[in-house]
C-alpha positions as CSV (number, residue, x, y, z in Angstrom):
1,M,13.6,-8.0,10.9
2,S,10.2,-6.3,10.9
3,W,8.1,-6.0,7.8
4,I,8.4,-2.2,8.0
5,A,12.2,-2.4,8.0
6,W,12.1,-4.8,5.0
7,I,9.8,-2.4,3.1
8,V,12.2,0.6,3.9
9,V,15.3,-1.4,2.9
10,G,13.5,-2.6,-0.2
11,L,12.4,0.9,-1.2
12,V,15.9,2.3,-0.7
13,A,17.6,-0.6,-2.5
14,G,15.1,-0.7,-5.4
15,A,15.4,3.0,-5.9
16,L,19.2,2.9,-5.9
17,A,19.3,0.0,-8.3
18,K,17.0,1.9,-10.7
19,L,19.2,5.0,-10.5
20,V,22.4,3.0,-11.2
21,L,21.1,0.9,-14.1
22,P,20.9,2.6,-17.5
23,G,17.7,2.8,-19.5
24,R,14.1,2.7,-18.3
25,Q,12.8,0.1,-15.9
26,P,9.1,-0.6,-15.7
27,G,7.0,0.1,-12.6
28,G,6.4,2.7,-10.0
29,L,6.8,2.7,-6.3
30,V,5.2,-0.7,-5.7
31,V,7.4,-2.4,-8.3
32,T,10.5,-0.6,-7.0
33,T,9.8,-1.7,-3.4
34,A,9.0,-5.3,-4.6
35,V,12.3,-5.4,-6.6
36,G,14.2,-4.1,-3.6
37,I,12.6,-6.7,-1.2
38,G,13.2,-9.4,-3.8
39,G,16.7,-8.1,-4.2
40,G,17.2,-8.4,-0.4
41,V,16.2,-12.1,-0.6
42,I,18.4,-12.7,-3.7
43,G,21.3,-10.7,-2.3
44,G,21.1,-12.5,1.1
45,W,21.0,-15.9,-0.6
46,L,23.9,-15.0,-3.0
47,S,26.1,-13.7,-0.2
48,A,25.4,-16.8,1.9
49,Q,26.3,-19.0,-1.0
50,L,29.5,-17.1,-1.7
51,G,30.3,-17.0,2.0
52,V,30.8,-13.3,2.1
53,G,28.0,-12.3,4.4
54,A,24.6,-13.0,5.8
55,A,21.1,-12.0,4.8
56,P,19.9,-8.5,5.6
57,D,19.3,-8.3,9.3
58,G,18.1,-4.8,10.1
59,L,17.9,-1.3,8.9
60,N,21.6,-0.6,8.3
61,L,24.0,0.0,5.5
62,S,25.1,-3.6,5.2
63,S,21.5,-4.7,4.7
64,I,20.9,-2.0,2.1
65,G,24.1,-3.0,0.3
66,V,23.1,-6.6,0.1
67,A,19.6,-5.7,-1.0
68,F,21.0,-3.3,-3.5
69,V,23.2,-5.9,-5.1
70,G,20.3,-8.3,-5.3
71,A,18.0,-5.6,-6.7
72,V,20.5,-4.9,-9.5
73,V,20.7,-8.6,-10.3
74,L,16.9,-8.8,-10.2
75,L,16.4,-5.7,-12.4
76,L,18.9,-7.1,-15.0
77,I,16.9,-10.4,-15.1
78,L,13.7,-8.4,-15.5
79,Q,15.2,-6.3,-18.3
80,G,16.3,-9.4,-20.1
81,V,12.9,-11.0,-19.9
82,A,11.1,-7.7,-20.9
83,G,13.6,-7.3,-23.8
84,R,12.8,-10.7,-25.2
85,Q,9.0,-10.0,-25.0
86,G,9.1,-6.5,-26.5
């Protein structure tokens, strides 16, 4: 997958994850995109470990869904870390 597609999928997945989770999440557009891209990596790894799918492979709903699940997991981890520090 091209870098541009990863960024687009990351932006969409990160934004959706921020909309779904309650409370305030830190960061703007760059952090949202980074969380989404990181979520794509985490979601792809988790889906491969669970045997339910493959890593994101293009700009499609499946890739956005996998990245979204990973972004939610990543945001929950970040909220837990930020909650301990603050």
